[in-house]
Residue, then its C-alpha position, 0 to 999 in steps of 0.5 A: m499499500h503506498r500512502a503517499p497520496a493520501r498525505h498528498d491530499r491532506c497538504t493540498l487540502r491543507a494549502r488550501a485552507t491556507a491560501l482561502r484563509d490570505r485572501v480573506a485577510f486581503a480582503d478584510v484589509a481590503l474593506t477597511v482601507p479606504g481607496a482600496p481597488a475593488e478587484p481583489v477584493a472580488h478574487a479574494t471572495a470568489g475564494y469562498a467557492f473552493p470545494g471542501 
């Protein structure tokens, strides 16, 4: 039995969760800064569509 794929999946999910957290944090910062461009916020909120 080769268990590397399972570990890889777990790491991928963790990386996705971390990226999503970073995007959400960036969105929070962008929303609190007056005059911040709206495009990064749209990209950040699009991260919510991530499965899992």
